[in-house]
C-alpha positions in Angstrom: 0.0 0.0 0.0 1.4 3.4 -0.9 2.3 5.9 1.9 -0.5 8.4 2.6 -3.5 6.1 1.8 -4.3 5.2 5.4 -5.2 8.7 6.6 -7.5 9.1 3.6 -9.3 5.8 4.3 -9.7 6.6 8.0 -11.2 10.0 7.0 -13.7 8.3 4.7 -14.8 5.9 7.4 -15.1 8.7 9.9 -17.4 10.6 7.5 -19.6 7.6 6.6 -19.9 6.1 10.1 -22.6 8.6 11.3 -24.8 7.9 8.2 -24.6 4.1 8.8 -25.3 4.4 12.5 -28.3 6.7 11.8 -29.8 4.1 9.5 -29.3 1.3 12.0 -30.9 3.4 14.8 -34.0 4.1 12.6 -34.5 0.3 12.0 -34.1 -0.6 15.7 -37.2 -1.5 17.7 -36.8 1.4 20.1 -39.4 4.0 21.1 -39.5 7.0 18.7 -38.1 9.3 21.4 -35.1 7.1 22.0 -34.3 7.0 18.3 -34.4 10.8 18.0 -32.2 11.3 21.1 -29.6 8.7 19.9 -29.4 10.2 16.4 -29.1 13.8 17.8 -26.3 12.7 20.2 -24.5 10.9 17.4 -24.5 14.0 15.1 -23.6 16.4 17.9 -20.6 14.2 18.7 -19.5 14.2 15.1 -19.8 18.0 14.7 -18.0 18.6 18.0 -15.1 16.4 17.0 -14.7 18.2 13.6 -14.7 21.6 15.3 -12.2 20.6 17.8 -9.8 19.2 15.2 -10.0 22.5 13.2 -9.3 24.6 16.4 -6.0 22.7 16.9 -4.6 23.8 13.6 -1.5 26.1 14.0 -2.2 29.9 13.9 -0.2 31.7 11.1 2.2 34.5 12.2 0.5 37.9 12.6 0.6 40.3 9.8 1.5 44.0 10.3 -1.3 46.2 11.4 -2.5 49.1 9.3 -0.2 51.4 11.4 2.7 49.4 10.2 3.9 47.5 13.3 3.3 43.8 13.8 1.3 42.7 16.8 4.2 40.5 18.0 7.7 39.9 16.8 8.2 36.8 14.6 11.3 34.8 15.1 12.1 31.2 14.5 15.4 29.3 14.1 13.6 26.7 12.0 12.2 29.4 9.7 15.6 31.0 9.3 17.3 27.7 8.6 14.7 27.1 5.8 15.4 30.4 4.0 17.2 30.6 0.7 19.5 33.6 0.5 20.0 33.4 -3.3 20.0 37.2 -3.8 23.1 37.8 -1.7 26.0 39.0 -4.0 29.0 36.8 -4.1 31.3 37.4 -1.2 28.7 39.1 1.0 27.8 37.5 4.3 24.3 36.0 4.8 22.4 35.9 8.1 23.4 33.3 10.6 21.1 31.1 12.8 21.4 33.9 15.4 19.6 36.4 13.3 16.3 37.8 14.7 13.3 38.6 12.5 12.3 42.2 13.1 10.0 44.9 11.6 11.1 48.4 10.4 8.5 50.7 12.1 10.0 53.8 10.6 13.2 55.3 9.1 14.9 58.3 10.8 17.6 58.9 8.2 20.0 57.0 6.0 21.7 55.0 8.7 19.2 55.2 11.6 15.9 53.2 11.8 13.3 52.1 14.4 12.8 48.4 14.8 10.3 46.3 16.6 11.1 42.7 17.5 14.4 43.4 19.3 14.8 44.0 23.1 17.7 46.5 23.2 17.8 50.2 22.4 15.9 53.3 23.5 12.1 53.0 23.0 11.2 55.4 20.2 8.0 57.5 20.3 6.6 55.1 17.6 6.9 52.1 20.0 9.9 50.4 18.4 13.6 50.6 19.3 16.0 53.3 18.0 18.7 51.5 16.0 21.9 52.5 14.2 23.4 50.6 11.2 26.9 49.4 12.0 29.9 50.2 9.8 28.5 52.9 7.6 27.8 56.6 7.8 25.3 58.4 5.6 25.2 62.2 5.2 23.2 64.1 7.9 19.7 65.5 7.2 19.1 67.2 10.5 20.6 70.4 11.7 23.3 71.3 9.2 22.1 69.1 6.3 25.0 67.5 4.4 25.4 66.9 0.7 23.5 63.8 -0.5 21.8 63.4 2.9 18.3 63.7 1.4 19.0 61.0 -1.3 20.5 58.6 1.3 17.6 59.0 3.6 15.1 58.5 0.8 16.9 55.3 -0.3 16.7 53.8 3.1 13.0 54.7 3.5 12.2 53.2 0.1 14.1 50.0 0.8 13.3 49.4 4.5 10.1 51.2 5.6 7.4 48.9 7.0 9.3 45.8 6.0 10.4 42.6 7.7 14.2 42.2 8.1 16.7 40.0 9.7 18.9 41.6 12.4 22.2 40.6 14.0 24.4 42.4 16.6 28.2 42.7 16.9 30.3 42.9 20.1 28.6 46.1 21.4 24.8 46.1 21.3 24.4 49.8 22.1 26.0 53.1 21.1 26.6 56.1 23.3 23.1 57.3 22.6 21.6 53.9 23.7 20.6 53.0 20.2 20.8 49.4 19.2 23.8 48.7 16.9 22.7 46.3 14.1 23.4 44.6 10.9 20.2 44.4 8.8 19.5 42.0 6.0 16.6 41.8 3.5 14.8 38.5 3.8 16.4 37.5 0.5 19.9 37.7 2.1 21.2 41.1 1.0 23.0 42.9 3.7 21.6 46.5 3.7 24.6 48.0 5.5 26.7 46.8 2.6 24.2 48.1 0.0 24.5 51.6 1.4 28.3 51.4 0.9 28.2 49.6 -2.5 25.6 51.9 -4.1 27.3 55.1 -2.9 24.9 56.3 -0.2 27.4 56.0 2.7 31.0 56.2 3.7 32.7 53.7 6.0 32.6 54.3 9.7 34.4 51.6 11.7 34.2 51.9 15.5 36.0 49.0 17.3 35.2 46.5 18.6 32.3 46.3 16.0 34.5 45.4 13.0 33.0 42.1 11.8 32.5 43.3 8.2 34.9 46.3 8.2 37.0 44.9 5.3 33.9 44.3 3.2 32.5 47.8 3.8 35.9 49.4 3.1 36.2 47.5 -0.3 32.6 48.5 -1.3 33.2 52.1 -0.5 36.4 52.2 -2.6 34.6 50.5 -5.5 31.7 53.0 -5.3 34.1 55.9 -5.2 36.1 54.6 -8.2 32.8 54.0 -10.2 31.5 57.5 -9.2 28.3 56.0 -7.8 25.9 57.9 -5.5 27.5 60.7 -3.5 30.8 60.1 -5.2 29.4 61.1 -8.6 27.2 63.9 -7.4 29.7 66.7 -6.7 29.6 65.8 -3.0 32.8 63.8 -3.0 35.2 66.6 -2.0 32.9 67.8 0.8 32.3 64.3 2.1 36.0 63.4 2.0 36.8 66.5 4.1 34.2 65.6 6.7 34.5 61.8 6.5 35.0 59.8 9.7 38.1 57.6 9.2 38.0 53.9 9.6 39.7 52.8 12.8 41.4 49.5 13.7 43.8 47.2 12.0 41.2 45.4 10.1 39.8 48.5 8.4 42.9 49.8 6.7 45.3 52.7 7.7 44.2 55.1 10.4 43.8 58.7 9.3 44.5 61.2 12.1 42.2 64.2 12.2 43.0 67.6 13.6 40.8 70.5 14.4 41.5 72.4 11.1 40.1 69.4 9.2 36.6 70.4 10.3 34.4 73.2 8.9 32.9 74.0 12.2 33.2 73.2 15.9 29.8 71.3 15.7 31.3 69.0 13.0 34.3 68.4 15.2 32.2 67.7 18.3 30.0 65.2 16.4 33.1 63.4 15.1 34.7 63.5 18.5 31.6 61.9 20.1 31.3 59.2 17.4 34.9 58.2 18.1 34.1 57.6 21.8 34.6 61.0 23.4 34.9 62.1 26.2 35.9 58.7 27.4 38.1 58.1 24.3 39.8 60.7 22.2 42.1 58.9 19.7 42.5 62.1 17.6 43.3 64.4 20.6 40.6 66.9 19.7 39.9 67.7 23.3 43.2 69.0 24.6 41.9 70.2 28.0 39.7 67.1 28.6 36.6 69.2 29.2 34.4 67.1 26.9 34.3 69.8 24.2 36.3 69.3 21.0 38.2 72.1 19.2 36.6 74.9 21.2 39.7 77.1 21.1 41.0 76.0 17.7 41.5 78.8 15.1 41.2 76.2 12.4 37.7 75.1 13.1 34.8 77.6 12.9 33.6 78.6 16.4 30.6 76.9 17.8 27.3 78.8 17.4 26.9 81.4 20.1 23.8 81.4 22.3 22.5 83.3 25.3 22.1 80.1 27.4 24.0 79.8 30.6 27.6 78.6 30.2 28.0 74.8 30.8 29.0 73.9 34.3 31.2 71.0 35.4 29.3 68.1 37.0 30.7 66.2 39.9 31.8 63.4 37.6 33.9 65.9 35.6 31.8 65.6 32.5 30.4 68.7 30.8 26.9 69.8 31.5 25.7 69.9 27.9 22.4 68.0 27.3 22.7 65.2 24.8 19.5 66.2 23.1 21.3 69.1 21.5 24.5 67.8 19.8 25.2 70.7 17.5 26.2 73.0 20.4 26.2 73.1 24.1 22.9 73.8 25.8 22.7 72.8 29.5 19.5 71.2 30.9 17.0 73.2 33.1 17.0 75.1 35.3 16.5 77.6 33.9 14.0 76.7 31.2 15.1 78.3 27.9 13.1 79.4 24.9 14.2 79.8 21.3 14.7 83.5 21.9 17.2 82.7 24.6 19.6 81.0 22.0 21.0 82.5 18.9 21.1 79.2 16.9 18.2 78.1 14.7 17.4 74.9 12.8 19.7 72.8 15.0 19.5 69.1 15.7 17.3 67.8 18.5 17.7 64.2 19.4 14.6 62.4 20.8 16.4 59.0 21.4 18.1 60.1 24.6 17.0 60.2 28.3 14.8 63.2 29.2 14.8 64.3 25.5 14.4 68.0 24.6 13.8 69.3 28.1 13.5 72.9 26.8 10.9 71.9 24.2 12.7 73.5 21.3 11.3 70.9 18.9 7.5 71.0 19.5 6.6 69.1 16.4 9.2 66.4 17.1 10.7 66.4 13.6 14.3 66.5 14.9 14.9 70.2 14.2 14.8 72.8 17.0 13.8 76.5 16.7 12.9 76.2 13.1 13.1 79.6 11.3 
């Protein structure tokens, strides 16, 4: 007998049995009421059994809600093992069995997204976790908008918004802003961090110890630059090269030392200094007096925007008193409470992924830009 015939035969017997028993009951020499009760009980038992077997069928994974976020994260080692990553270019890594299925709730900019389905990172206003892509750096779109920032952000939104992805971590799971540090793959196996480098939307940014794919990202950026793809063919190349964050660590190529005159403004120097680990770590010696502020007295870098806010005070720990919500220049937390008229800067960056975000309420519409002109 061929495999698979027994279940079919059993099902046929199960369906025909109630009909046969009903006929037998009708021919029995029982009182009419007894026959009716027996037949009703038989069919009630049949219907109950069928309903119960249907109820035990596995429930499919939840689909995203209309607002864009899944009801629950979906992750399964067996599901990942069964995937075929045929779209991954030759030489690119594919997700391991450790990868987590997540959902892209929203995209902040080219290299920053919000994920649901992971359990690390600041909780974003949308309900997911603020996450930073490892190993690449796209031009900024908040505050002092950088060349090709709009195009990079639009590319990430087009490719990732409201989509399911596979996520892996490296050595460090969080950056200094408590954002999750992630590698993100499309379900077909393409590493999105690498796509940003390969298609010219990002430069390399290697921050040890998260150097797993640093060699790959460095090679892809060089190839994109040589082929004039993306920002490298848009007239942005000279500007981006001047402001680029160098790759650090032996595995990412030669280290480029940066000095204060290399930056167009103190805000750019401060942002780079913090990305490289400041104030705890200052490999480029941009903070000569160790006060947590880079290049504040350098004649080479443009002075930081002046404002009427109180001067920062030293905290007991020795760190400066600048609130992390305002990375472009130093604004201390309340008290006193400040208004836009109290600071001379406009259209500056306001981060909402830090603790006690925007205590002065400079960014009422929460679009990431404070005191918009």
